[in-house]
Each structure stands twice: as structure tokens, then as C-alpha cells.
C-alpha positions in Angstrom: 79.4 121.5 81.2 76.0 121.5 82.7 74.9 118.7 85.0 71.8 117.1 83.4 70.9 114.7 86.2 72.3 113.6 89.5 71.6 110.9 92.0 73.2 108.9 94.9 72.8 105.2 95.4 73.4 103.3 98.6 75.5 100.2 98.8 76.6 97.7 101.5 79.6 95.5 100.7 80.5 92.5 102.9 84.1 91.8 103.8 85.8 88.4 103.3 86.9 88.6 106.9 86.6 91.2 109.6 88.9 94.3 109.4 90.1 94.6 112.9 92.1 97.3 114.6 92.4 99.1 117.9 89.6 101.3 116.6 87.1 98.5 116.3 85.8 95.8 113.9 84.5 96.3 110.4 82.3 93.6 108.8 80.7 95.7 106.0 81.7 98.7 104.0 78.7 101.1 103.5 78.2 104.2 101.5 76.7 105.8 98.4 77.8 106.2 94.8 77.4 109.7 93.6 76.5 109.8 89.9 76.3 112.9 87.7 75.5 113.0 84.0 76.5 115.7 81.5 77.0 115.8 77.8 76.5 112.1 77.4 79.1 111.3 80.1 78.7 110.0 83.6 80.9 111.0 86.5 81.1 108.6 89.5 82.3 109.2 93.1 82.3 107.2 96.3 81.0 108.6 99.6 81.9 106.0 102.2 82.0 107.5 105.8 84.2 105.7 108.4 83.9 107.7 111.6 86.6 105.7 113.4 89.0 107.0 110.7 87.9 110.6 111.1 84.9 111.1 108.8 81.3 112.0 109.5 78.7 109.3 110.4 76.5 107.5 107.9 73.5 109.5 109.2 75.3 112.8 108.7 76.4 111.9 105.3 73.0 110.9 103.9 71.6 114.2 105.3 74.1 116.2 103.4 73.7 114.1 100.2 70.0 114.7 100.3 70.6 118.4 100.2 73.6 118.7 97.9 73.2 116.1 95.1 69.7 117.1 93.8 70.9 120.8 93.8 73.7 120.0 91.3 71.2 119.5 88.4 71.4 122.4 85.9 74.7 123.6 87.4 78.0 123.9 85.7 80.5 121.2 86.8 83.5 123.5 86.8 81.6 126.1 88.9 80.5 123.4 91.3 84.2 122.4 91.8 85.1 126.0 92.4 82.4 126.3 95.0 83.9 123.3 96.8 87.2 125.2 96.9 85.4 128.1 98.7 85.3 125.9 101.7 82.3 125.5 104.0 81.1 122.8 106.4 80.7 119.9 103.9 81.9 116.8 105.7 84.9 114.9 104.2 83.3 111.7 102.7 80.4 113.6 101.1 82.9 116.2 99.7 85.1 113.3 98.4 82.1 111.6 96.6 80.9 114.8 95.0 84.3 116.1 94.0 85.3 112.7 92.5 82.2 112.6 90.4 82.9 116.2 89.1 86.6 115.4 88.4 85.5 112.2 86.6 83.2 114.3 84.3 85.8 117.0 83.6 88.7 114.6 83.0 86.6 112.4 80.7 85.6 115.5 78.7 89.3 116.1 78.1 90.0 112.4 77.4 92.4 112.0 80.3 92.3 110.3 83.7 91.8 112.2 86.9 95.5 111.8 87.8 96.6 113.8 84.7 93.8 116.3 85.3 95.2 116.9 88.8 98.8 117.0 87.5 99.9 116.8 83.9 103.1 115.2 85.1 101.3 112.4 86.9 103.1 109.0 86.6 101.5 106.0 84.8 102.1 103.5 87.6 102.3 103.4 91.3 103.8 100.9 93.8 101.5 99.4 96.5 101.9 97.6 99.8 100.1 94.4 100.8 97.8 94.5 103.8 97.7 91.3 105.8 95.6 92.6 108.7 96.3 91.9 112.3 99.7 90.6 113.6 98.5 87.3 115.2 99.5 83.7 115.4 98.2 83.0 111.9 100.1 85.7 110.1 102.7 83.3 108.7 99.9 81.3 107.0 98.8 84.6 105.2 102.2 85.6 103.8 101.3 84.2 100.3 98.5 86.9 100.2 101.2 89.5 99.8 101.1 88.8 96.0 104.6 89.9 95.2 104.4 93.3 97.1 107.7 93.8 98.8 106.2 96.0 101.6 103.8 94.2 103.9 101.5 96.1 106.3 100.4 94.6 109.6 98.2 96.0 112.3 99.5 96.0 115.9 98.3 97.0 119.3 95.8 94.2 119.9 98.1 92.1 122.1 100.7 93.1 124.7 103.7 94.7 123.2 106.0 91.9 124.4 104.0 89.2 122.6 103.9 91.3 119.4 107.7 91.8 119.5 108.1 88.0 119.7 105.8 87.5 116.7 107.6 90.2 114.7 111.0 88.5 115.4 109.6 85.1 114.3 108.0 86.7 111.2 111.3 88.4 110.4 113.0 85.0 110.1 110.4 83.8 107.5 109.9 86.9 105.3 110.8 86.5 101.6 114.1 88.1 100.7 113.8 91.8 100.2 110.4 92.1 102.0 109.9 94.8 104.6 107.2 95.3 107.2 105.0 98.4 107.6 103.6 98.4 111.1 100.4 100.2 112.1 100.1 100.8 115.8 96.7 102.4 115.5 97.5 104.6 118.5 98.1 101.7 120.8 101.0 102.7 123.0 102.2 105.3 125.5 105.4 107.1 124.8 107.7 104.9 126.9 106.2 101.6 125.6 106.5 102.9 122.0 110.2 103.7 122.6 110.8 100.2 123.9 109.0 98.6 121.0 110.9 100.6 118.4 114.2 99.7 120.0 113.3 96.0 120.2 112.5 95.8 116.4 115.3 98.0 115.1 117.2 95.1 113.7 114.2 93.8 111.8 113.3 94.8 108.2 110.8 97.5 109.4 109.8 99.9 106.6 107.9 102.3 108.9 105.6 102.5 111.9 102.3 104.3 111.7 100.5 106.1 114.6 102.4 104.6 117.5 101.1 107.0 120.2 97.7 106.6 122.0 97.7 110.4 122.5 99.6 111.8 119.5 101.5 115.0 120.4 104.3 116.8 118.7 107.0 116.5 121.5 106.4 112.8 122.0 106.4 112.1 118.2 109.6 114.1 117.8 111.3 112.2 120.6 110.2 108.9 119.0 111.5 109.9 115.6 114.8 111.2 116.9 115.3 107.9 118.8 115.1 105.7 115.7 115.9 105.6 112.0 112.6 103.9 111.3 110.2 106.5 109.7 107.2 107.3 111.8 103.9 108.1 109.9 100.9 110.2 110.9 97.6 108.9 109.6 94.3 109.2 111.4 95.7 111.8 113.8 96.7 114.1 110.9 93.4 116.2 110.8 93.8 116.9 114.6 97.0 119.0 114.1 97.4 122.5 112.8 98.9 121.7 109.5 101.0 124.8 109.1 102.5 124.4 112.6 103.1 120.7 111.9 104.9 121.3 108.6 106.9 124.3 109.9 109.1 121.8 111.9 107.9 118.3 111.1 108.2 115.9 114.1 108.1 112.8 112.0 109.3 111.8 108.5 106.0 110.7 106.8 102.3 111.4 106.5 99.5 109.2 105.1 96.7 110.7 103.0 93.3 109.2 102.7 91.0 111.1 100.2 87.9 109.8 101.9 89.0 111.2 105.3 90.6 114.5 104.0 87.7 115.5 101.8 88.9 114.4 98.3 91.9 114.1 96.1 92.6 117.8 95.6 92.7 118.6 99.3 95.0 115.6 99.8 97.2 116.6 96.9 97.6 120.2 98.4 98.6 118.7 101.7 101.1 116.3 100.0 102.8 119.2 98.2 103.1 121.2 101.4 104.5 118.2 103.2 107.0 117.4 100.4 108.1 121.0 100.5 108.8 120.6 104.2 110.9 117.5 103.4 108.4 114.9 104.4 107.5 111.7 102.6 103.9 111.2 101.6 101.9 108.1 100.8 98.3 107.5 99.8 95.9 104.9 101.3 92.3 103.9 101.0 89.9 103.5 104.0 88.9 100.0 102.8 86.8 101.6 100.1 84.8 100.3 97.1 86.6 100.0 93.8 85.5 103.6 93.0 87.2 104.9 96.2 90.3 102.8 95.6 90.6 104.1 92.0 90.3 107.6 93.3 93.2 107.0 95.7 95.2 105.4 92.8 94.8 108.5 90.7 95.8 110.7 93.7 99.0 108.5 94.2 99.8 108.9 90.5 99.2 112.7 90.7 102.0 113.0 93.3 104.3 112.6 90.3 107.9 111.5 90.7 107.9 112.6 94.3 105.7 109.6 95.2 107.3 107.0 93.0 109.6 105.6 95.7 106.7 105.0 98.1 104.5 101.8 98.3 101.0 103.2 98.7 98.3 101.5 100.7 96.0 100.7 97.8 95.7 96.9 97.9 92.6 96.7 100.1 90.0 95.5 97.5 90.9 91.8 98.3 89.2 92.4 101.7 85.8 92.8 100.0 83.7 89.8 99.2 81.7 91.9 96.8 82.5 95.1 95.0 80.9 97.7 92.8 83.3 97.5 89.8 86.6 96.0 88.8 89.3 97.1 91.3 92.9 98.0 90.3 94.9 95.0 89.1 98.1 94.6 91.0 101.1 92.9 89.4 104.3 92.5 91.3 103.3 95.3 93.7 102.4 97.8 90.9 99.2 99.3 89.6 99.1 100.8 86.1 96.7 103.5 85.2 94.7 103.8 82.0 94.0 107.1 80.2 90.4 108.0 81.0 87.8 107.8 83.7 88.0 107.2 87.4 87.2 103.5 86.8 88.6 102.1 83.5 86.1 100.1 81.4 83.4 100.5 84.1 80.0 98.9 83.6 78.5 100.7 86.6 
């Protein structure tokens, strides 16, 4: 399957409201669509760097795209995918965009979606969590944005821990029946402060706590996890650890996988399988991507197979964008259902 033409197109998408965390403020989502044509088909991938999440910068990404994408013309898609497997210094968001476009082409050729190309036993639907942003004084007014998702994610660490504990307790009294809170500390706390916070919220319906430590280290993470039944999740700190050492004796119960940060769906899937083999839970999230990037993450979540069906994945971020590049996944009662072909079903891109 020879690539007949290739290009990458910049985009800049405004957010409905700022995406705020301990790592900074995001008002726009910027990146490039990678578009490859072959045999009358077009494969599409999203390259959307987010340095605060662990990717390359925009300047680094465009430099790589200028070298890589024109060079794909006349090359075989499957061979290009094998060359990506050979490793090298390609930064993660660029790799994700190119890989997704290649996977889109190859899976369309077979008449299946990327999820089934990655794993013939991929599931047809995945659960998702709602994301309500920062835990602040207006969070109760935003509860209706959860849209039937039973797991609600909130970002912490932007106020003193005592104030956030009070807000969580108040929120816990107002949650719909059966709802649980997924808390993201975004590396806000020292070890002792994190221990106090986890003890203070242990009676609340907490589903998990992501990235509690300002300086993530295995002994501290292990102490936190052993002190509480609440699952602790590694997210943005995951690339900093030696994966084999981490999985040999996991200090926490869960890891979070972002295709844009890890370098594509296949790398993320390999890590997921290793983690699951080590007894860890795995979930997939976006990095506030365009619809193309979100659909890539949906396919990855489905490719986890039945091992991922009990998890609510972080895929409901499209509502944060005031504009998008295509139709994002439709969420009904906390579930996204996949269609059979293409990274983006019925795309008019």
C-alpha cells in the first residue's frame, strides 16, 4: 500500500473555558492533522504537542513534521509502520500523528476499525468518566455536565488541602446516587500532606486519586498506596520511571495511558499489556485533543479488550472545545460505542 501523497495541516481550536491545572492554563489546543493518501483512501492522525503533559514543544513538532511527512510519499504504509517500531528519536506527538494516519489507512483497507486492527478481540463499547475541571466553589453548579457518567473527575491542588477537603465533603453530600469521584492531584502535595488528604476523604465515594506527589518516587507512592484502599494512579509521571523496574513490583494500583504523550496507540497498548500482566489496572485518557485524537484514544481503550471494560476511561474531553475538526465520540449514559471502520466514523475532513 504505497503512500501517494502526504501533508500536515495546522489547526488552533479555542476552548469553551480555560483548562486549568497545577501545570498551567490552556486556552487553545494547537497541532497538526497528518493526512496520507493511498489506494483511494485517506488516513488521518492528530499531532498535538502538550509539553506540560510530557510531549515535545510545538516548534520541535513542526520541525520533525517538515522532515518526516514529505518523505512518506512513495513509501509502503506497512513498512513505514515497521520503521516506527525500530525506535529512534521521533518525539511522541509527532509519532502519534504519523502512526495514527498509517493505522487508519491499513485498517480501512481491511474494512475494520483501528481497535480491531490492534486487537481482534477489541470490545465494541467503552465506559468513560466525566471531567468537570477544577474543584472550586462553582463545582456543584456544574454537576449536570456529568451527562450520566457515574465517574466524575476533578482537578485538585489549586487551593490549600484543607479547603479542598471541605469542598469534597460538601460535594459528597450532593452527588447523584452511585456517582464516584476521580481526583487528580496533578503533583500537588508532599508525602505527609497527601497522606493526610487521603485519610480525610476515605469515607467519601472516591474512585481513585491521580498523581498525588509533587515529586513522584516509588517509596513514597508505595507508602501512600499501602495506607489506603483508594487506587493511586500514575499519569504524567509515568514516562519518568524505568518501566520494567516499575512493573516488577508496582507501587500503585493503576496507570493512565495517553497516546499523544506515549507516542501512539501501539506503544500505549504494549505498556497496558505489561501493566495488566503485573496486576495493575489501566485506563486511557486524552490530552484535551481534537476529535481525531479523541477517537484514537477511544480505539486504544477498546483495544484493551475485556481487561479494560471495568474502567471508566478519560475520553469525554471534547465538550471543552468550542470548535473541533470533526464529530467527536457520542457519549450516552457514560458509554461510547465504536463503528466498524476508520479512525473517525463518517468523517468529512
